[in-house]
N, C-alpha and C positions, 0 to 999 in steps of 0.2 A: 557514411552515406545514409541519408534520411529522406524518406518520402512520407509526408503526412497527407492523408486523404480524409475528408469529411464532407457531408452534404449540408447545404444551407437553403433557407427559404428565399422567396422572390425578393423581398426587401433587402435581406442581407446579401443576396446576389448582386444587386445594384451597388451596394457599398463595397463589396469585395472587388468588383471590376474597377470602380473608381479608385480604390486603394492601390490596386495592382498597377494602374496606368498613371495615376496622378498623385501619388503620395507626396505630401509636402516635405521637401528636403531642399538642401542647397542645390544650385544649378549643377554642381559637379556630381552630385549623388542622385539626381533624379532617375526614376525607373527607365530602363532601356527597353524599347519594344523588341521582342524576340521573334514571335511568330503568331499567326492567326489562321483560322480555317473556317470556311463556310460562313463568312461574315462580310458585311459591306466594308470596303476600304476607301479612304480618301485619296491617298497618294502613296508613294514608296515608303513613307515613314510609318505606315501602319494604319490601323482603324481610325475612323473619323473621331469618335469620342465615346466615352463610357456609356452614356445614356442611349446612344444609337445601338450599341452592341447589346445592351440589356433588353431593349425593346425588340430587337431582332430575335433574341433567344426566347423571350416571352411569347412572341407570335408563333414560333415553332411549337412551343408547349401547348398553346391554345388550339392550334390547328391539328394537333396529334390525336385529339379525342381522349387523351388520358388526363386524369386528375391526380396530381401528385403534390404533396405538401412541400417537400424540399426538392426543388427542380434544378439545383446547381451542384456541381462538384467544385470544391475549393481544395486545391492541391499545392503543397509546398515541396520543392525538390531542392535538397541541400547537399551538395557534394562536399567532400573534405576540403578544407581551406588550403591545405598544403598542395592539393592537386589542381585547384582551379584559379589560384592567385593570378596567373599570367595567361589565362585562356583568351583565345580569339572568339569572335562571334560564331564561327563555324564549330568550335569546340562546344559552345553552349547549345547550339542547334542540335548537335549530335547527342548531347546529354538528354535534351528534351525528347528527341525521337526514341532513344533507347528506353527512357522512363515510360513513355506511352506504350511502347512495345511490350515491356514487362508487365505493366498494369493490365493491358488487354489480353495477356496470355496467362494470367495468374488467377486460378480458382482457389477459394478458401475452403479447405476440407475440414470436416468434423473428425472426432476421435475414431469413428468407425470407418473413415475414409470416404464418406459420402460428401458430395458438394453442397455446402450450406451457404456459400457466397460466390456467385458467378462472376467471372471476369468482366471488366468494363469494355466499352467500345468507344473510347475517346478519339481514336483515329478517324472515326466517321461521325464526329460530333462537332458542333460549333464550339470554338475555343479561342481564348486569347492568352498569351504568355508574355511575361516581362521579366527582366532581371533587376533585382534589388541589391545594391552594394552598400547600403547604409549601416550595416553591422559588420562585425569581424567575421561573419560567416555569410558569404555571398550565396544567394539562392534565387530560384525561379518561382514566380507566382503564376499558377495556371488555373484559370476559371473555365469550366466546360459545362455544356448543357447536358442534363441527364436524358433528354430525348434526342436520340441520334437521328441521322439523316433518313433512316428508314422508319421513322416515327415509332421506334421501340424504346421502352423505358429500361434504362440500365440499372442493374441490381446494385443496391447500396448496402446489402447485408455485410456487417463487419468489415466495412471498407477500410477502416483504420488498420485492421490486422493484415488485409491484403496489401496495403501500402508498405507495411513492414516487410512482408514476404518479397514484394517486388524490389524494394531497396536492397535486401540481402542478395537477391539474384544478380542485380546490377553490380553490387560491390564485388561479389565473387567473380563475375565476368571480367571486371576491370582490375582485379587484384587489390581492391581497396579494403580498408578496415571497416567492418560492420559496426552499426550503431550499438548493437548489444555488446560487442567487444569493447567499445569505448566505455560503456557503462560498467562492464566487468572490471576494467582497469581502474576506474574511479572507486569502485567498491573495494578492490584490493588495496588501494592507497589509503582509504578510510580505515580499513581493518589494521593495516600495518601501523598507522599513526596511533590508533586507539591502543594497540598492544604496547607500543613504545611509551605512551603516556602512563598506562597502568604499571608498566615495569619500573618507571622512575618515581612512583608514589610510595613513600615510606609506609603509609598506612592507607587503608581503603577509605575513600570519601567520594560520593557521587558528585558533589559540588566541585571538588578539585578535578575530577575527571572531565567534567564539562568545561571548566576553565582551561584545562590543558589542551583540549581539542579546539576550543575557540582560539587559543594562542597560535595554533597551527593553521589557522585560516578556515576552519570548518564552522558551519552554522548549526546551532543546536536549537531544536524546538521540543521542549519537554512538556509533558502533560501531567498535571498534578490534580489530585482529588481534593475534596473539601477539607480534608485533614492535613493538606500540605504534603502528602506522600506522592512521590513520583511513580506513576503507573506505566510509563513508557516514554519514548522520545524518538525523534527523527533527526537525522544528521545529513548534511549536504553542503552546498556552496552556492554563492551568487556568481552568475556569469555576466560579464560586462561587454558592452559594445566597444568598437575601436575608439569611439569618442569619449569613453569613460563612463557612459550612462549604463544603468542597470539593464541587462537584456532579459534575464530569466533567473529563476532559482530552482535548483534541482535538489530534492530531498528524498532520503530513503528511510523507511522505518527500520529501527534496529533489528526487528525480527525478519526483515527482508534482505539483510546483508549476508545471510547464510553463514558459511564458515562454522557450522554447528550452532548458530544463533548465540554465540558466546558473548555478544555485546548487548543482549537484552538486559533490562534492568534487573530481572529476577536472577540472571546468571552472571552479572557483571562482577559481583564480589567473589564468586567462585573462580572466575577467570583471573582476578587479581591474586587470589590465594595460590593458584597453580604457578604464577610467576614469582611468588615469594614463599617458597616452601620453608626456608629457614625462619622467617618471621612468624609464620603460622605455627611451626613446631614449637618455637619458644613461647608463644602465646598460649598454646594448648598445655604446655608444661606448667606455666604459671597458674592457669585455671585449675589444673589437676591438684596442685598444692593447696590452692585456696579452697577447694571443695573437699579436701580430705576429711574434715570433721563431718561435713554434711553426708558424705558417703557412708561414714561409720554409723551415723544415726539411721540412715536408710536401711542398712543391714540389720540393725537391732529391730527396727520396725517390721521388717520382712520376716524375721524369725518369730515374732509374736503373732503375726497374722498369716503364717504359712498355711494353716489349716482352714482359713477362711476363704470364701469366694473372692476371686480377684475383682476389685472394684472397677467400674467403668471409668476410664480416664476423664478427668475434668479438663476442659479446654477453655482457653480464653478467646473471646471474640468481641469485637466492637466495630463500629463503622470504619475505623481506621486500620484495623488489623485483620478483618475477616478474610480478605483475599490472601494475606501474607502467610499466616501461620495458625495452627492450632497446637496446643502444647500439653505435654504431660511430663512433669519432672524435668523440665529443661529440654525435652526433645521437641523438635519442630519439623513441620512438613509444609513445603510450599506447593501451591497449585499454579498451573500455567495461566498466563494473562487471558488467553482465549477462553479458558474454562470459567474463570471468574466473571468475565463479561457476559458469557452465556447465562450463567446463574442469575446475575443481576437483571438481565433483560427478560428472563422468564418469570421473575418474581415481582409482583406488584404489591403496593400497599393495600391492606385490607380495610374496607369500610364497614361500619357497624350495620348499615342498612342492607348489606349483602347477606345478613344472617338474622335468624329469629332470636338467637340468644344474645340480646343486646346488653345484658348485664354481665356476660362472661368477658374475660380478658381477651382482647383482640391482639394477636401477635403483631409487633412492628415488623416492617419489611426487613430490617437488619437482623432481627432474631431468626427469621426464616432463612435469610442468606447464610447466617452462621451455621444453622442446621444443615443446609445444603452443602456447605463446604465440608462439614463432617461426613456427610453421606458420600460425597465425591471421593474423599480420601479413603474411606473404608471400602468403597466399591472397587477402588484401584489397588486394594490390599496394602495400603500404606497406613499402618496402625501402630502407634508407639506403645511400648510397654512401660510399666512402672520401673523396670530395670534400666531404662535409659537406652535400650536398643531400638533399632528400626527407624531412626531419624537421620538427619545430616545428609551428606553427599550421596549415600546409598539410595535414599528415597528419591533424590533428584533423577536417578537413573531410571526410575519407574516410568517416567514420562517419555523416555527415549523410544523411538520407533513408532509412536502413535501419531497419526495424522491429525490435522486440525479438525477434520470432520468427526473423527473418532472421539476426540476430546470434547467437542461440542455435544455429541450424542450422550456421552457419559455425564456431562454437566447438566444437560436438559433433564435427564432421568433423575439425577440427584435433586434438582429443583422441584420436580413434580412430587417426589417422595417426601421432601421437606415440607411442602405445602400441605400434603396429606397428614403428616405427623403433627404439624403445628395447629391444624384446624379440625382435628378429629373430634374435639370436644364441642364443636360448634355445629349448628344445624343450618345448612345453607338454604336460602330461599330458592325455589324453583322458578324458572322463567315463566312468565304469564300470570303468576300469583300477585295479588295486591300487596302493597307494602303498608 
């Protein structure tokens, strides 16, 4: 069950009424008049025409003494297809009445329980409702005046959210599946297919993962940076009408699929490894044998420098790798997507004219980003040692339990600190001074 509510302007109101009443379809699929209230009618078939209805609503708004930008409610009421396929007109009329009843009794509450969106008063407003059967989901189009018969302006605060609440109440009342439940089932299916694709991959490959999901009918929208590195992706599917034409596309960000966010780009390889412990163990064994001599050299080096101060780890960073890792002796640490995005957004390229020291080196944006990544990792106590400890999957756990707001605050602080470190040798011009 879905109820979509939004407000529209006067010009869009006329178009919405025309669309609801006279959408161009085959004679078999033309909109069916369902109900109207407080409007002029021509005969038993319903209102005279869309322009007459629109003009009547506009007169009500003009005579009310209120000036409102968006004077119309545009509402779509979509019952489950399995429920309404064989409905009579009385069934549709009952659905319309119940939907209006729930909208007119639903206040939208804030986190503290206070009312931040008052219920509508559609029952006492000018309105026109029709049925559309041109898609595989039959639905009602309801256009209502925001000025009721008492010349009061109906609250439109978060009206979309109140539409969802009203739909949930109606679905619960009738024993129907809620829209959120349908979404959750779709997400469960996506996750199940993704895990199955990863399970059948002999070795990890992001491209092969995408191909596997597409082969199962899912749509992939991947986001790549200038270096060709995938920074995130969305997954969903196309929905089609009964006539085979595209109806809509539903997409979910990989980070919004929940399930521990194990399908995010940054965690996808780790998810694959959990599904292939034998292959991972064999690979680690081979790497151990290949690095035997290197480890021996490291031990000799450490014995010579044991009395010396431990050097600061050198870390690699470029435009293509800053977000991904910083390294010390093969140890790597990943930072979350939201942290890197916050760092990048808080750091801007520096211009020479912003400083008096024009002959000094001006750090490039990516240099500052790299320092910010380092500051973010050290602030989170994720700091690799020359002995090879502190990296890998253990570090990934450091991010667990932190909200996106907390990660953004940490990243913003790291960006601010990095800017200070990288520009400490420069003298910044003060606002108001000549250049």
